C-alpha positions as CSV (number, residue, x, y, z in Angstrom):
1,X,110.1,247.7,43.9
2,X,112.8,248.1,41.2
3,X,113.2,251.5,39.6
4,X,112.0,251.3,36.1
5,X,114.6,253.8,35.0
6,X,117.2,251.0,35.5
7,X,115.6,248.9,32.7
8,X,117.0,249.8,29.3
9,X,114.9,249.5,26.1
10,X,117.1,246.6,25.0
11,X,116.3,244.5,28.2
12,X,112.6,245.4,28.6
13,X,109.7,243.1,27.9
14,X,110.2,241.1,31.1
15,X,108.1,238.2,30.0
16,X,111.2,237.2,28.1
17,X,114.1,239.0,29.6
18,X,113.5,238.8,33.3
19,X,116.6,237.2,35.0
20,X,115.3,237.6,38.6
21,X,111.9,236.0,39.1
22,X,111.2,238.3,42.0
23,X,110.4,242.0,42.1
24,X,108.1,244.4,40.4
25,X,109.2,246.6,37.5
26,X,107.0,249.2,35.7
27,X,106.7,248.6,32.0
28,X,104.2,250.2,29.5
29,X,100.9,248.5,29.8
30,X,100.2,248.8,26.1
31,X,103.2,246.8,24.8
32,X,105.1,243.7,25.4
33,X,104.2,240.0,25.7
34,X,101.0,239.2,27.5
35,X,102.3,237.2,30.4
36,X,100.4,237.4,33.7
37,X,101.6,240.4,35.8
38,X,104.7,240.7,33.5
39,X,106.1,237.5,35.0
40,X,108.6,235.5,33.0
41,X,107.2,233.0,30.5
42,X,108.8,229.6,31.0
43,X,108.1,225.9,31.2
44,X,111.1,225.4,33.5
45,X,109.5,225.4,37.0
46,X,112.7,224.7,38.9
47,X,112.6,226.9,41.9
48,X,109.2,228.4,41.1
49,X,106.8,228.8,44.0
50,X,103.8,229.5,41.9
51,X,102.9,229.0,38.2
52,X,100.1,230.7,36.3
53,X,98.5,228.5,33.6
54,X,95.8,229.3,31.1
55,X,93.2,226.8,30.0
56,X,91.5,228.3,26.9
57,X,88.5,225.9,26.9
58,X,84.8,226.8,26.5
59,X,83.1,223.7,25.0
60,X,81.1,223.0,28.2
61,X,79.1,226.2,28.3
62,X,75.3,226.3,28.5
63,X,75.0,230.0,27.6
64,X,77.2,232.4,25.7
65,X,80.6,231.1,24.5
66,X,83.8,233.0,24.4
67,X,85.6,232.0,27.6
68,X,88.3,230.3,25.6
69,X,89.7,233.8,25.1
70,X,89.6,234.5,28.8
71,X,93.3,233.7,29.7
72,X,94.5,236.1,27.0
73,X,92.2,238.9,28.1
74,X,93.1,238.4,31.8
75,X,96.8,238.5,31.0
76,X,96.4,241.6,28.9
77,X,94.5,243.4,31.7
78,X,97.0,242.4,34.3
79,X,99.6,244.6,32.6
80,X,97.6,247.6,33.9
81,X,98.2,246.6,37.5
82,X,101.7,245.1,37.2
83,X,103.6,248.4,37.8
84,X,103.1,248.4,41.6
85,X,102.8,246.1,44.7
86,X,99.2,245.1,45.2
87,X,97.2,247.4,47.4
88,X,96.5,247.2,50.3
89,X,98.2,243.9,51.0
90,X,101.0,244.4,53.5
91,X,103.5,242.3,51.5
92,X,104.3,242.2,47.8
93,X,104.0,238.5,46.9
94,X,106.4,239.0,43.9
95,X,109.2,240.0,46.3
96,X,108.6,236.8,48.5
97,X,107.6,234.3,45.8
98,X,109.1,233.2,42.5
99,X,106.1,233.4,40.2
100,X,106.2,232.4,36.5
101,X,103.7,232.2,33.7
102,X,103.9,228.7,32.2
103,X,101.6,229.4,29.2
104,X,98.5,227.5,28.3
105,X,97.4,223.9,28.6
106,X,97.4,222.3,25.2
107,X,94.6,220.1,24.0
108,X,93.0,219.3,20.7
109,X,89.4,220.6,20.8
110,X,88.5,218.2,18.0
111,X,88.7,215.4,20.7
112,X,86.6,216.9,23.5
113,X,86.5,213.7,25.5
114,X,90.3,213.9,25.8
115,X,90.3,217.5,27.2
116,X,89.7,216.7,30.9
117,X,92.6,214.3,31.1
118,X,94.9,216.8,29.3
119,X,94.0,219.5,31.9
120,X,94.6,217.1,34.8
121,X,97.9,216.0,33.3
122,X,99.1,219.7,32.9
123,X,98.1,220.5,36.4
124,X,99.7,217.3,37.8
125,X,103.0,218.2,36.0
126,X,103.1,221.6,37.8
127,X,102.2,220.2,41.2
128,X,104.9,217.5,40.8
129,X,107.5,220.3,40.9
130,X,106.3,221.4,44.3
131,X,105.0,224.5,42.6
132,X,101.6,226.0,43.4
133,X,99.1,226.6,40.5
134,X,96.9,229.5,39.6
135,X,94.7,228.7,36.6
136,X,93.0,231.2,34.3
137,X,89.9,229.8,32.5
138,X,88.2,229.0,30.3
139,X,84.7,228.0,31.4
140,X,84.1,226.6,34.8
141,X,84.2,223.0,33.8
142,X,88.0,223.2,33.9
143,X,87.8,223.3,37.7
144,X,86.9,219.6,37.8
145,X,90.1,218.2,36.1
146,X,92.1,220.7,38.1
147,X,90.5,219.4,41.3
148,X,91.5,215.9,40.3
149,X,95.1,216.8,40.1
150,X,95.0,218.8,43.4
151,X,93.1,216.0,45.3
152,X,95.8,213.5,44.2
153,X,98.4,215.6,45.9
154,X,96.6,217.1,48.9
155,X,93.8,214.6,49.5
156,X,90.0,215.5,49.6
157,X,89.8,219.3,49.6
158,X,87.7,222.0,51.1
159,X,86.2,224.0,48.3
160,X,85.7,227.8,48.4
161,X,83.6,228.7,45.5
162,X,82.6,232.2,44.4
163,X,79.7,231.9,42.0
164,X,76.3,232.9,40.9
165,X,75.4,229.2,40.4
166,X,76.0,226.2,42.6
167,X,77.1,224.0,39.8
168,X,75.8,221.0,41.8
169,X,73.0,220.0,39.5
170,X,72.8,216.2,39.0
171,X,74.4,214.8,35.8
172,X,75.5,211.6,34.2
173,X,79.0,210.2,34.6
174,X,81.3,211.4,31.8
175,X,79.4,214.5,30.7
176,X,81.3,217.7,30.2
177,X,79.2,220.7,31.6
178,X,80.1,223.9,33.3
179,X,77.0,223.6,35.5
180,X,77.5,220.2,37.0
181,X,81.3,219.8,37.6
182,X,81.0,220.3,41.4
183,X,78.4,217.5,41.5
184,X,81.0,215.3,39.8
185,X,83.7,216.5,42.2
186,X,81.6,215.4,45.2
187,X,80.7,212.1,43.6
188,X,84.5,211.4,43.0
189,X,85.4,212.4,46.5
190,X,87.6,215.3,45.5
191,X,85.9,217.8,47.8
192,X,84.2,217.5,51.2
193,X,81.0,219.5,51.2
194,X,80.8,219.7,55.0
195,X,83.9,221.8,55.1
196,X,83.3,223.7,51.8
197,X,81.4,226.9,51.1
198,X,79.8,228.6,48.1
199,X,79.7,232.4,48.1
200,X,77.4,234.7,46.1
201,X,74.9,232.1,44.9
202,X,71.7,233.6,43.5
203,X,70.1,230.8,41.4
204,X,67.9,228.0,42.6
205,X,69.1,224.4,43.3
206,X,67.0,222.1,45.4
207,X,69.9,220.0,46.5
208,X,73.1,221.8,47.7
209,X,74.8,218.4,48.4
210,X,75.7,219.5,51.9
211,X,77.7,222.6,51.0
212,X,77.5,225.6,53.2
213,X,75.9,228.4,51.1
214,X,76.4,232.1,51.6
215,X,74.1,233.5,49.0
216,X,74.3,237.0,47.5
217,X,71.7,238.4,49.9
218,X,73.7,237.3,52.9
219,X,76.9,238.9,51.5
220,X,75.1,242.2,51.0
221,X,73.4,242.1,54.5
222,X,76.3,240.7,56.5
223,X,79.2,242.4,54.9
224,X,82.6,241.1,53.7
225,X,84.2,240.8,57.1
226,X,81.5,238.6,58.5
227,X,81.5,236.5,55.3
228,X,85.2,236.0,55.4
229,X,85.1,235.0,59.1
230,X,82.4,232.4,58.3
231,X,84.4,231.0,55.4
232,X,87.5,230.7,57.6
233,X,85.5,228.9,60.2
234,X,84.0,226.4,57.7
235,X,87.3,225.6,56.0
236,X,89.4,225.5,59.2
237,X,92.9,224.3,58.7
238,X,92.1,221.9,55.9
239,X,93.8,222.3,52.5
240,X,91.4,224.4,50.3
241,X,90.9,225.0,46.6
242,X,89.5,228.4,45.7
243,X,87.6,228.8,42.5
244,X,86.3,232.2,41.4
245,X,83.7,232.2,38.7
246,X,83.6,235.8,37.5
247,X,79.8,235.7,37.3
248,X,79.9,235.8,41.1
249,X,80.2,239.6,40.4
250,X,77.2,241.6,39.5
251,X,77.0,242.2,35.7
252,X,77.5,245.9,36.3
253,X,81.0,244.9,37.4
254,X,81.6,242.0,35.1
255,X,79.4,241.9,32.0
256,X,81.9,239.8,30.0
257,X,80.7,236.3,31.0
258,X,78.6,233.6,29.6
259,X,75.8,233.4,32.2
260,X,75.4,236.7,34.0
261,X,72.9,237.0,36.9
262,X,72.0,240.4,38.5
263,X,72.2,241.0,42.2
264,X,75.8,239.8,42.6
265,X,78.9,240.9,44.5
266,X,80.6,244.2,43.7
267,X,84.3,244.1,43.1
268,X,85.1,245.7,46.4
269,X,83.0,243.1,48.3
270,X,84.8,240.3,46.5
271,X,88.2,241.8,47.2
272,X,87.4,242.5,50.9
273,X,86.3,238.9,51.4
274,X,89.4,237.5,49.7
275,X,91.6,239.8,51.9
276,X,89.7,238.5,54.9
277,X,90.7,234.9,54.1
278,X,94.3,235.4,55.0
279,X,95.6,232.4,56.8
280,X,93.7,229.6,55.0
281,X,95.7,226.8,53.5
282,X,95.4,227.5,49.8
283,X,96.3,224.4,47.8
284,X,95.2,225.7,44.4
285,X,93.0,228.4,42.8
286,X,91.4,229.5,39.6
287,X,89.6,232.4,38.0
288,X,87.2,231.4,35.2
289,X,84.4,232.3,32.9
290,X,85.8,235.6,31.5
291,X,84.3,236.0,28.0
292,X,85.9,239.1,26.5
293,X,83.6,239.3,23.5
294,X,80.8,240.3,25.9
295,X,82.9,242.7,27.9
296,X,82.6,246.5,28.1
297,X,85.8,248.5,28.2
298,X,87.6,245.4,29.5
299,X,86.2,245.9,33.0
300,X,85.5,242.1,33.4
301,X,89.1,241.2,32.4
302,X,90.5,243.9,34.7
303,X,88.3,242.6,37.6
304,X,89.5,239.0,36.9
305,X,93.1,240.0,36.7
306,X,92.9,242.0,39.9
307,X,91.1,239.2,41.8
308,X,93.7,236.7,40.4
309,X,96.4,238.9,41.7
310,X,94.7,239.0,45.1
311,X,94.7,235.2,45.0
312,X,98.5,235.3,44.5
313,X,98.7,237.5,47.6
314,X,96.5,235.0,49.5
315,X,98.7,232.1,48.4
316,X,101.8,234.0,49.6
317,X,100.2,234.8,52.9
318,X,99.4,231.2,53.5
319,X,103.0,230.3,53.1
320,X,104.2,232.9,55.6
């Protein structure tokens, strides 16, 4: 960890002035550019191990809107935890990885039919640089175009989905909906349900499409360690995409989301499960459905930022 006293006022605001992509430097949480974890803003991914990209999209919601502001809120909340290596991970990923914030995916919301391809193209461009991708949503639909780009590179994926909803309800081809995109992903062959798992589910769906389901009751009864062991067993050594819908958390921990459901995971349960997944082959990841207009004291954004930071740690551990 770099001593913050060595950073002069002239060279602070590391989102712009950072010359070494690695390392952690303490800066005031209340000022500066809102890059994720104070990483450097850049579109130049040469040498970057991991890029963080926002997708400010919420035209597919079935409940409360506002997730388009999620990437900004998560970046702002991440400033509160960017002063120190992540606890209690044994290694600081920002010392071992070159992590940058490449800004947001651009699209014209006036042409909603063109948005999925724009998201896929943006993800494809990052992956083409042999750079990993952490995406901040946006509503959960954005996972579908992201999966398309990742499946192109890694082949059919194992999916690890933290969610209150299965998002496998049947749909019609071409529809944009944040509750059916996993159904589309299965139909397109992007994910393999037999080696995929959904964690925290607590809404009814008569057809799980072959996914392993660890519902919220099982999480509470079995505990994070057992859940993590089961997820690792299901995924095996296959390339996995991890998507974390913030409504997997109980509304007491994450009220700022579009479709909250009581009885969910606590933040400590979610973190313990993620920490127990060390060793899985993480091909890509996202944190979605943060809707700051419905938040209370920014606790949802803080939870999302911290969980996203845990995903960076998990990504780093998988490369070790």
